[in-house]
BARODO-83475 format. One record per residue: residue in three letters; x, y negated, z negated of N, C-alpha, C in turn. Coordinates in steps of 0.1 Angstrom, whole numbers, padded with zeros to 4 digits, always signed. Atoms other than C-alpha are relative to their C-alpha. Example, Ala and Ser with C-alpha at 12.3 -4.5 7.8 and 13.67 -1.06 7.14 Angstrom:
# BARODO-83475
ALA+0009+0012+0000+0123+0045-0078+0009-0012+0000/SER-0009+0011+0000+0137+0011-0071-0008-0011-0008/
This chain:
# BARODO-83475
MET-0006-0006+0013-0364+0259+0300-0002-0010-0011/ARG+0003+0009+0012-0373+0245+0265+0013-0006-0004/GLN-0012+0007+0005-0348+0219+0254+0002+0001-0015/ARG-0002-0001+0015-0332+0225+0220+0002-0014-0006/PRO-0001+0013+0006-0332+0197+0195+0014-0005-0002/VAL-0013+0006+0001-0303+0173+0191+0008+0006-0011/GLY-0007-0005+0011-0294+0186+0157+0006+0014+0002/TRP-0005-0014-0003-0290+0222+0170+0012-0002+0009/ARG-0011+0001-0009-0267+0210+0197+0012-0005-0007/ARG-0011+0005+0008-0246+0191+0172+0007+0011-0008/ILE-0007-0010+0009-0240+0220+0148+0006+0011+0009/THR-0006-0011-0008-0235+0245+0176+0013-0005+0006/ALA-0013+0005-0005-0208+0223+0192+0010+0000-0011/ALA-0010+0001+0011-0192+0218+0158+0006+0013-0003/LEU-0005-0014+0004-0190+0255+0150+0008+0006+0011/ALA-0008-0006-0011-0174+0262+0184+0014-0005+0000/LEU-0013+0006+0000-0144+0241+0176+0008+0002-0013/PRO-0008-0001+0012-0115+0245+0152-0002-0013-0008/LEU+0002+0011+0010-0116+0222+0121+0007-0012+0004/SER-0007+0012-0003-0089+0199+0133-0006-0008+0011/ILE+0007+0007-0011-0108+0191+0165-0013-0006-0005/VAL+0013+0005+0005-0141+0187+0147+0002-0013-0008/LEU-0003+0012+0008-0126+0163+0122+0005-0011+0008/ALA-0006+0011-0007-0107+0144+0148-0010-0007+0010/ALA+0009+0006-0010-0135+0139+0173-0014-0003-0005/GLY+0013+0003+0006-0166+0139+0150-0010+0010+0006/CYS+0010-0010-0003-0198+0159+0153-0012-0006+0008/SER+0012+0006-0006-0222+0134+0168+0000+0001+0015/THR+0002+0001-0015-0236+0133+0203-0008-0013+0002/SER+0006+0013-0002-0248+0101+0219-0012+0001+0008/SER+0012+0001-0008-0283+0094+0231+0001-0013+0009/ASN-0002+0012-0007-0270+0061+0245+0009+0002+0012/THR-0010-0001-0010-0250+0054+0276+0014-0003-0005/PRO-0013+0002+0006-0214+0058+0266+0008-0011+0008/ALA-0008+0010-0007-0187+0032+0275+0006+0007+0012/ALA-0006-0006-0012-0173+0037+0310+0014+0005-0003/GLU-0013-0007+0002-0142+0059+0312+0011-0011+0001/GLY-0011+0009-0001-0111+0039+0304-0003-0014-0006/GLU+0003+0013+0006-0130+0010+0288-0003+0001-0015/ASN+0003+0001+0014-0131+0000+0252-0009-0012-0004/PRO+0008+0011+0004-0160-0020+0240+0006-0008-0012/THR-0005+0008+0011-0152-0049+0216-0010+0002-0011/LEU+0009-0003+0011-0166-0039+0182+0006-0005-0013/SER-0004+0004+0014-0164-0053+0147-0008+0009-0009/LEU+0006-0010+0009-0170-0025+0121+0000-0005-0014/LYS+0000+0003+0014-0181-0030+0086+0003+0012-0008/ILE-0003-0011+0009-0166-0008+0059-0003-0004-0014/GLY+0004+0004+0013-0180-0008+0024+0005+0011-0010/SER-0002-0010+0011-0173+0008-0010-0004-0007-0013/SER+0004+0006+0013-0181+0002-0047+0013-0004-0007/GLN-0012+0003+0007-0144-0001-0056+0005-0014+0002/PRO-0005+0013-0001-0128-0034-0064+0014+0000+0007/GLU-0013+0001-0007-0096-0046-0046+0012+0005-0008/ALA-0011-0005+0008-0075-0035-0076+0002+0015+0000/GLN-0001-0015+0000-0081+0002-0070+0007+0005+0012/PRO-0007-0005-0011-0060+0024-0048-0008+0003+0012/ASN+0008-0003-0012-0088+0034-0025-0004-0012+0008/PHE+0000+0012-0008-0089-0002-0015+0013-0003+0007/TYR-0013+0004-0006-0052-0011-0010+0008+0011+0006/CYS-0006-0012-0007-0041+0024-0001-0010+0008+0008/GLY+0011-0006-0008-0073+0032+0018-0006-0009+0010/MET+0007+0009-0009-0096+0007+0033+0010-0010+0007/LYS-0009+0010-0006-0068-0019+0038+0010+0006+0010/LEU-0008-0007-0010-0045+0006+0055-0007+0004+0012/LEU+0008-0003-0011-0073+0017+0077-0002-0012+0010/LYS+0002+0012-0008-0080-0018+0089+0013-0003+0007/GLU-0013+0004-0006-0043-0025+0095+0004+0009+0012/ARG-0005-0010-0010-0036+0007+0115-0010+0001+0012/VAL+0009-0001-0011-0068+0007+0136+0002-0013+0009/GLU-0001+0012-0007-0065-0030+0145+0013-0002+0008/ALA-0013+0001-0007-0028-0027+0154+0001+0007+0013/GLN+0000-0007-0013-0037-0004+0183-0006-0007+0011/ASN+0005+0009-0011-0054-0032+0202-0010+0008+0009/LEU+0010-0007-0007-0084-0010+0212-0013-0007+0000/GLY+0013+0008+0000-0110-0037+0208-0008+0002-0013/LEU+0007-0002+0013-0118-0027+0172+0006-0009-0011/THR-0004+0007+0013-0117-0049+0141-0009+0006-0011/ILE+0007-0005+0011-0127-0038+0107-0001-0011-0011/ASP+0003+0010+0011-0143-0061+0081-0003+0008-0013/MET+0001-0008+0013-0139-0049+0045-0009-0007-0010/PHE+0009+0005+0011-0166-0052+0018+0001+0009-0012/PRO-0002-0008+0012-0153-0037-0014-0009-0005-0011/ASN+0006+0005+0012-0167-0041-0049-0015-0001+0001/SER+0014+0000-0001-0203-0032-0040-0006-0012+0006/GLN+0005+0012-0006-0207-0063-0019-0012+0003+0009/LEU+0011-0004-0009-0230-0044+0005-0011+0008-0008/GLY+0010-0007+0008-0250-0029-0024+0006+0012-0007/PRO-0004-0012+0007-0248+0001-0047+0001+0012+0010/ASP-0003-0011-0009-0238+0035-0033-0012+0005+0008/ALA+0012-0006-0007-0273+0049-0025-0005-0009+0010/GLU+0005+0009-0010-0283+0018-0007+0009-0001+0011/ARG-0010+0001-0011-0251+0016+0013-0001+0013+0008/PHE+0001-0012-0008-0255+0052+0024-0012+0000+0009/ALA+0012+0002-0008-0290+0045+0036+0003-0009+0012/SER-0004+0009-0011-0275+0016+0056+0009+0006+0010/VAL-0008-0007-0009-0249+0039+0071-0009+0008+0009/GLN+0009-0008-0008-0277+0061+0083-0007-0008+0011/THR+0007+0009-0010-0295+0032+0100+0010-0007+0009/GLY-0010+0006-0008-0262+0019+0114+0003-0015-0004/ASP-0002+0014+0004-0263-0014+0095+0014-0001-0007/ILE-0014-0001+0005-0230-0003+0078+0007+0011+0009/ASP-0006-0009-0010-0205+0014+0101+0008+0011-0007/ILE-0008-0009+0007-0182+0031+0076-0001-0002-0015/ASP+0001+0002+0014-0184+0037+0039+0008+0011-0007/LEU-0006-0010+0009-0166+0054+0010-0011+0004-0009/GLN+0011-0005+0008-0191+0076-0007+0003+0012-0008/GLY-0001-0013+0008-0192+0102-0035-0011+0009+0004/GLY+0010-0010-0004-0210+0134-0029-0014-0002-0007/SER+0012+0002+0007-0236+0127-0056-0009-0010+0006/ALA+0009+0011-0006-0248+0095-0040-0006+0004+0013/MET+0006-0005-0013-0254+0113-0007-0009+0012-0002/SER+0007-0013+0001-0271+0143-0022-0015-0001+0001/THR+0015+0001-0002-0306+0129-0019-0003+0003+0015/ALA+0002-0003-0014-0301+0132+0019+0005+0014+0003/PHE-0006-0013-0002-0281+0164+0017+0004+0007-0013/PRO-0002-0005+0014-0285+0182-0017+0013+0008-0002/LYS-0011-0009+0002-0257+0207-0011+0013-0008-0003/ILE-0012+0007+0003-0230+0180-0012+0002-0004-0014/GLY+0000+0003+0014-0239+0172-0048+0007+0011-0007/VAL-0006-0011+0006-0226+0207-0057+0015-0002-0001/LEU-0014+0002+0000-0191+0196-0048+0005-0009-0012/ASP-0003+0009+0011-0193+0171-0077-0003+0006-0013/ALA+0003-0007+0012-0203+0197-0103+0013+0000-0009/ALA-0011+0000+0009-0181+0195-0134+0007+0013+0000/TYR-0009-0012-0001-0152+0219-0132-0003+0010+0011/ALA+0002-0009-0012-0164+0233-0099+0014+0003+0007/PHE-0013-0002-0005-0129+0227-0086+0010-0001-0012/ASN-0010+0001+0011-0098+0233-0108+0008-0012+0000/ASP-0009+0012-0002-0078+0204-0094-0001-0005+0014/ILE+0001+0006-0014-0073+0183-0063+0006+0009+0011/ASP-0004-0009-0010-0053+0210-0046-0011+0010+0004/HIS+0011-0009-0003-0082+0234-0049-0011-0007+0008/PHE+0010+0007-0008-0106+0207-0036+0004-0001+0015/PHE-0004+0002-0014-0085+0199-0005+0001+0013+0008/LYS-0001-0013-0006-0079+0236+0002-0014+0004+0005/TRP+0013-0004-0004-0116+0242+0002-0005-0009+0011/ILE+0004+0008-0011-0123+0212+0024+0006+0004+0013/ASP-0007-0004-0013-0097+0223+0050-0005+0013+0005/GLN+0005-0013-0004-0111+0258+0050-0014+0001+0004/ASN+0015-0001-0001-0148+0251+0049-0006-0013+0006/GLY+0006+0013-0005-0152+0215+0062-0007+0001+0013/LYS+0006+0000-0014-0160+0224+0098-0015+0003-0001/GLU+0014-0004+0001-0193+0242+0090-0008-0010-0010/PHE+0007+0008+0010-0201+0221+0059-0003-0014+0006/PHE+0002+0014-0005-0196+0187+0076-0010+0000+0012/ALA+0009+0000-0011-0215+0198+0107-0015+0001-0005/GLU+0013-0001+0006-0245+0208+0086-0004-0014-0006/PHE+0002+0014+0005-0242+0174+0068-0004-0009+0011/ASN+0003+0009-0011-0242+0156+0101-0014+0002+0006/THR+0013-0003-0005-0273+0174+0114-0011-0006-0009/ALA+0010+0005+0010-0292+0164+0082+0000-0015-0002/THR+0000+0014+0004-0281+0128+0079+0003-0009+0012/ASP-0004+0009-0011-0270+0115+0113+0012-0009-0003/THR-0013+0007+0003-0237+0104+0098+0011+0011+0000/THR-0011-0009-0002-0203+0120+0102+0011-0002-0011/ILE-0011+0001+0010-0179+0127+0073+0013+0003+0008/VAL-0013-0002-0007-0144+0123+0088+0010+0008-0009/ASP-0009-0006+0009-0124+0133+0058-0003-0005-0014/ALA+0002+0004+0014-0121+0129+0020+0013-0006-0005/TRP-0011+0006+0006-0098+0106+0001-0001+0002-0015/TYR-0001-0003+0015-0087+0113-0035-0004-0013-0007/PHE+0004+0011+0008-0103+0090-0061+0007+0001-0014/GLY-0006-0003+0013-0087+0106-0092-0008+0010-0008/MET+0007-0010+0009-0096+0132-0118-0009-0009-0010/ARG+0009+0007+0009-0126+0120-0138+0002+0004-0014/THR-0003-0003+0014-0119+0118-0175-0009-0009-0009/PHE+0008+0008+0010-0135+0104-0207+0009-0011-0006/THR-0005+0010+0009-0127+0071-0223-0011-0004-0009/ALA+0011+0001+0010-0146+0065-0255+0005-0007-0013/THR-0004+0006+0012-0145+0052-0290+0007+0010-0010/LYS-0007-0010+0008-0131+0085-0304+0005+0011+0010/PRO-0005-0011-0009-0111+0115-0290-0010+0010+0003/ILE+0009-0011-0004-0129+0142-0271+0010+0011+0005/ARG-0009-0011-0002-0109+0174-0273-0008+0013+0004/LYS+0009-0012-0002-0138+0200-0271-0014-0005+0002/PRO+0014+0005-0003-0175+0199-0261-0007-0005-0013/GLU+0006+0004+0013-0185+0195-0298+0003-0015-0003/ASP-0004+0014+0003-0167+0161-0299-0009-0010+0007/LEU+0009+0009-0007-0193+0147-0275-0013-0003-0008/ALA+0012+0001+0008-0221+0151-0301-0001-0014-0006/GLY+0002+0013+0006-0235+0118-0311+0005-0012+0008/LEU-0005+0011-0008-0217+0097-0285-0009-0002+0012/LYS+0007+0004-0012-0236+0078-0258+0010-0002+0011/ILE-0010+0001-0010-0215+0084-0227-0007-0004+0013/ARG+0006+0005-0012-0223+0065-0195+0004+0010+0011/PHE-0002-0007-0012-0227+0087-0164-0008-0007+0011/PRO+0008+0006-0011-0238+0075-0129-0014+0006+0000/ASN+0014-0004+0000-0275+0077-0124-0004+0008+0013/THR+0004-0009-0011-0277+0106-0099-0002+0014-0007/PRO+0004-0013+0006-0291+0141-0105+0013+0008-0003/GLN-0011-0009+0002-0257+0158-0102+0009-0006-0012/PHE-0008+0005+0011-0238+0134-0126-0008+0003-0013/LEU+0007-0002+0012-0266+0137-0151+0000+0015-0004/ALA-0001-0014+0002-0265+0175-0147+0014+0003-0006/ASN-0014-0002+0005-0227+0173-0154+0000-0004-0015/ALA+0001+0004+0014-0235+0155-0187-0006+0011-0008/GLU+0007-0011+0007-0258+0183-0197+0009+0012-0001/ALA-0009-0011+0000-0233+0209-0187+0011-0001-0009/LEU-0011+0002+0009-0206+0194-0208-0004-0003-0014/GLY+0005+0002+0014-0228+0187-0238+0000-0015-0004/ALA+0000+0014+0002-0228+0149-0234-0014-0006-0001/ASN+0013+0008+0001-0256+0125-0244+0002-0011+0010/ALA-0002+0010-0011-0258+0106-0211-0009-0012-0001/VAL+0008+0012-0003-0269+0071-0206+0003-0004+0014/ALA-0002+0003-0014-0274+0062-0169+0000-0015+0002/ILE-0002+0014-0002-0260+0028-0161+0007-0002+0013/ALA-0007+0003-0013-0250+0013-0128+0014-0005-0004/VAL-0014+0004+0002-0212+0007-0126+0001-0015-0001/GLU+0000+0014+0000-0219-0029-0119-0004-0006-0014/GLU+0005+0005+0013-0235-0032-0154+0007+0006-0012/LEU-0006-0008+0010-0212-0009-0173+0008-0008-0010/TYR-0009+0008+0009-0187-0035-0188-0009-0006-0011/LEU+0008+0006+0010-0215-0054-0205-0007+0010-0009/ALA+0006-0010+0008-0232-0022-0217+0010+0006-0010/LEU-0010-0004+0009-0199-0011-0233+0002-0011-0011/GLN-0002+0011+0009-0195-0045-0249-0011+0000-0011/GLN+0012+0001+0009-0230-0044-0264-0003+0013-0007/GLY+0002-0012+0007-0227-0008-0276-0011+0009+0006/VAL+0011-0008-0006-0254+0005-0253+0006+0014+0004/ALA-0008-0012-0002-0227+0031-0243+0012-0001-0008/GLN-0012-0001+0009-0198+0043-0265+0011+0006+0008/GLY-0010-0006-0008-0179+0058-0237-0004+0001+0015/GLN+0004-0002-0014-0178+0065-0200+0010+0010+0006/GLU-0009-0009-0006-0162+0089-0175+0003-0005+0014/ASN-0005+0005-0013-0141+0078-0145+0014+0004+0001/PRO-0014-0002-0002-0107+0083-0130+0007-0011-0008/VAL-0009+0010+0008-0079+0065-0150+0001-0013+0008/THR-0003+0013-0007-0073+0040-0122-0013-0008+0001/ALA+0012+0007+0000-0110+0031-0120-0003-0007-0014/THR+0001+0005+0013-0112+0027-0158+0008-0013-0002/HIS-0009+0012+0002-0083+0003-0157-0003-0011+0009/ALA+0002+0010-0009-0091-0016-0126-0013-0008-0003/GLN+0013+0006+0003-0127-0023-0138+0000-0005-0014/LYS-0002+0006+0013-0113-0033-0172-0008+0007-0011/PHE+0007-0007+0011-0133-0007-0192+0009+0003-0012/ASP-0010-0003+0010-0101-0001-0211+0003-0012-0009/GLU-0001+0012+0009-0103-0036-0226-0009+0003-0012/ILE+0009-0003+0011-0131-0022-0248+0002+0014-0006/LEU-0002-0014+0004-0124+0016-0249+0014+0003-0002/LYS-0014-0002+0003-0091+0025-0266+0004+0014-0001/VAL-0003-0014+0001-0093+0063-0265-0002+0007+0013/ALA+0001-0007-0013-0086+0082-0233+0002+0015-0003/SER-0001-0015+0002-0092+0120-0233+0001+0006+0014/LEU-0002-0005-0014-0077+0137-0202-0005+0014+0002/ASN+0006-0013-0002-0101+0165-0199-0002+0004+0014/ASN+0000-0003-0015-0102+0162-0161-0011+0009+0004/HIS+0012-0009-0002-0137+0175-0157-0005+0000+0014/GLN+0005+0001-0014-0143+0165-0121+0010-0006+0010/VAL-0008+0005-0011-0123+0160-0089-0007-0012+0006/GLY+0007+0012-0006-0132+0124-0079+0005-0001+0015/ALA-0003+0001-0014-0133+0122-0041-0010-0010+0007/HIS+0009+0008-0009-0146+0096-0016+0000+0005+0014/TYR+0001-0005-0014-0158+0109+0017-0001-0013+0008/VAL+0000+0011-0010-0151+0085+0046-0011+0004+0010/VAL+0012-0004-0008-0185+0086+0063-0003-0011+0010/VAL+0002+0009-0011-0193+0070+0097-0014+0002+0005/SER+0014-0001-0006-0227+0062+0111+0001+0005+0015/ASP+0001-0005-0014-0235+0082+0143-0004-0011+0009/LYS+0004+0011-0009-0251+0050+0157+0013-0008+0003/THR-0013+0007-0003-0216+0034+0154+0008+0008+0010/LEU-0008-0009-0009-0199+0064+0170-0005+0000+0014/ASP+0006+0001-0013-0223+0062+0199+0004-0012+0008/LYS-0005+0012-0007-0210+0027+0207+0014+0001+0004/MET-0014+0000-0001-0174+0037+0206+0005+0008+0012/SER-0007-0008-0010-0151+0049+0234+0007+0011-0007/GLN-0007-0011+0006-0133+0082+0229+0014-0005-0006/PRO-0012+0005+0006-0099+0064+0224-0002-0007-0013/GLN+0003+0006+0013-0115+0043+0197-0003+0010-0011/LYS+0003-0010+0010-0129+0073+0180+0012+0007-0005/ASP-0013-0007+0003-0096+0091+0182+0009-0008-0009/ALA-0009+0009+0008-0077+0062+0167-0006-0001-0014/LEU+0006+0002+0013-0102+0057+0139+0001+0013-0008/PHE+0000-0012+0007-0104+0094+0130+0015+0004-0004/LYS-0014-0003+0003-0066+0099+0132+0005-0008-0012/ALA-0004+0009+0011-0060+0069+0109-0006+0005-0013/ILE+0007-0004+0013-0085+0082+0083+0007+0013-0005/HIS-0007-0013+0004-0068+0117+0083+0014-0003-0005/ASP-0014+0002+0003-0033+0103+0082+0001-0007-0014/ILE+0000+0007+0013-0042+0081+0052-0002+0009-0012/ARG+0004-0009+0011-0054+0110+0031+0012+0003-0009/ALA-0012-0003+0008-0019+0121+0019+0006-0012-0007/GLU-0005+0012+0006-0007+0086+0014-0008-0005-0011/ASN+0010+0004+0010-0038+0077-0005+0002+0008-0013/ARG-0001-0009+0011-0034+0107-0028+0013-0003-0008/LYS-0012+0004+0007+0002+0098-0036-0001-0013-0007/CYS+0002+0013+0006-0008+0062-0043-0009+0001-0013/VAL+0009-0002+0012-0036+0073-0067+0008+0007-0011/ASP-0008-0007+0010-0012+0097-0085+0010-0010-0007/GLU-0010+0009+0005+0014+0070-0089-0006-0011-0009/GLU+0007+0010+0008-0011+0044-0101-0005+0006-0013/THR+0005-0007+0012-0026+0069-0125+0011+0001-0011/GLU-0011-0002+0009+0008+0076-0141+0004-0014-0006/LYS-0004+0013+0004+0016+0039-0143-0010-0005-0011/VAL+0010+0004+0010-0017+0032-0162+0002+0008-0012/LEU-0002-0008+0012-0012+0061-0185+0012-0003-0008/ASP-0012+0004+0007+0023+0051-0193-0002-0013-0008/GLY+0003+0012+0007+0010+0017-0203-0009+0003-0012/TRP+0009-0004+0011-0017+0033-0225+0008+0007-0011/ARG-0008-0007+0009+0008+0056-0241+0009-0008-0008/SER-0009+0009+0007+0031+0028-0250-0006-0010-0009/ASP+0007+0010+0008+0004+0008-0267-0005+0006-0013/SER+0003-0007+0013+0001+0016-0304-0015-0001-0004/SER+0014+0002+0003-0035+0004-0304-0009+0011+0007/ARG+0007-0009-0008-0045+0032-0281+0004+0015-0003/THR-0003-0014+0002-0048+0070-0282-0003+0007+0014/VAL+0002-0008-0012-0043+0093-0252+0001+0015-0004/VAL+0000-0015+0002-0054+0129-0256+0004+0007+0012/GLU-0006-0006-0012-0032+0148-0232-0007+0013+0004/PRO+0007-0012-0005-0045+0177-0211+0002+0012-0008/ASP-0002-0012+0008-0028+0203-0233-0006-0001-0014/GLN+0007+0002+0013-0046+0189-0263-0015+0001+0001/VAL+0014-0002-0002-0080+0195-0247-0003+0015+0002/ASP+0004-0014-0001-0098+0229-0250-0007+0001+0014/ARG+0006-0001-0014-0103+0231-0212-0008+0013+0002/ASP+0007-0012-0002-0114+0267-0214-0014-0001-0005/ALA+0013+0001+0006-0143+0258-0237-0009-0009+0009/PHE+0008+0009-0009-0154+0230-0213-0004+0008+0012/ILE+0003-0007-0012-0152+0253-0183-0011+0010-0002/SER+0010-0010+0003-0171+0281-0199-0014-0006-0002/LYS+0013+0006+0002-0199+0258-0210-0006-0005+0013/ALA+0005+0005-0012-0201+0242-0176-0005+0012+0009/GLU+0003-0012-0009-0201+0276-0157-0014+0006-0005/ALA+0013-0005+0005-0229+0289-0180-0012-0008+0004/TYR+0011+0009-0004-0250+0259-0173-0003+0000+0015/PHE+0002+0001-0015-0245+0257-0135-0005+0013+0006/ASN+0005-0013-0005-0251+0294-0130-0015+0002-0002/THR+0015-0001+0001-0287+0289-0141-0006-0013+0006/HIS+0005+0013-0006-0291+0252-0130-0001+0001+0015/PHE+0001-0001-0014-0283+0258-0094-0008+0013+0005/THR+0007-0012-0005-0305+0281-0073+0002+0000+0015/GLY+0000-0001-0015-0306+0294-0037+0014-0003+0006/ALA-0012+0003-0007-0280+0280-0013+0010-0008-0009/ASN-0009+0008+0009-0267+0256-0039+0008+0009-0010/LEU-0007-0010+0009-0259+0285-0063+0010+0008+0007/GLU-0010-0007-0008-0242+0304-0036+0012-0008+0003/LEU-0011+0009-0003-0221+0274-0027+0009-0001-0013/TYR-0008+0002+0013-0211+0268-0064+0008+0013-0003/LYS-0007-0013+0003-0202+0305-0069+0012+0002+0010/SER-0011-0002-0010-0181+0305-0037+0011-0009-0003/ILE-0011+0010+0003-0162+0274-0048+0008+0006-0012/ARG-0006-0005+0011-0155+0289-0082+0008+0013+0003/ALA-0008-0012-0004-0144+0322-0066+0012-0003+0008/SER-0011+0003-0008-0120+0304-0044+0012-0007-0008/ALA-0010+0007+0008-0101+0289-0073+0013+0008-0001/
């Protein structure tokens, strides 16, 4: 009988299980000899991200994961490499695929070169808010993550909230027309640059590691990031106007190399996956609390301006974005985008 390819077996097995089991156990299959039943190999896992230690997804994410996994004494230790110590996003994801990095926090856009459909989840105003995002993930994650796994040989365990992406700039942005003439930094990925076009922004593509200097020198007159990231990376030292247009749900997918999962015993995988899932709600609360703390500080500073959500013409932004993406996306990507918008 002809043997079916490994990718087919992965996705078939994933689709046969309920979402909770798929997310808890992962979608990968091992081509190596697994650890003997009841034995836990001693493994040191590297986890990377682009966020500095001052951001919630470090101290309410990576750090919690390390503490909880190591406390179970299953032979696992986790070494943390925040602040792009292991390279920028795209390079780190390639290293996850090869197994040189075990776990990483990644945005969808950075992984879209390997799996284009995941970039659609980063489209401006695709999701109304974080509740809409997590509802979609919980209802559609089984099939979507299995397809991602087959294409990339990496496993998305879950998503952690990063914050709503907003504009900070040299002047208020209340409607799409206010972006005219402003050079706004967007990450240099196809989806983020498409977002700039969809919103009517004049994008300058600058790596986050170079952004502070670019703002100082006027190469960019604004940028878009969650409030916590803007503050933690000190972009608000230069930019004094925050416009809470909330154009994109920022999320970090916790992605694990299948080569790493192949080395782990089932108890180790169960412990890792459970910890990642359990952290999701705590991380979201942490991000929300830190966001409000930063905003309260900005609001109380007379040198700053905060354009509140009810002062933004959100309908104008959404209409402009939808008109753009309904022609920008094609085929399966367009179907996915329309299904997300219909689920709002």
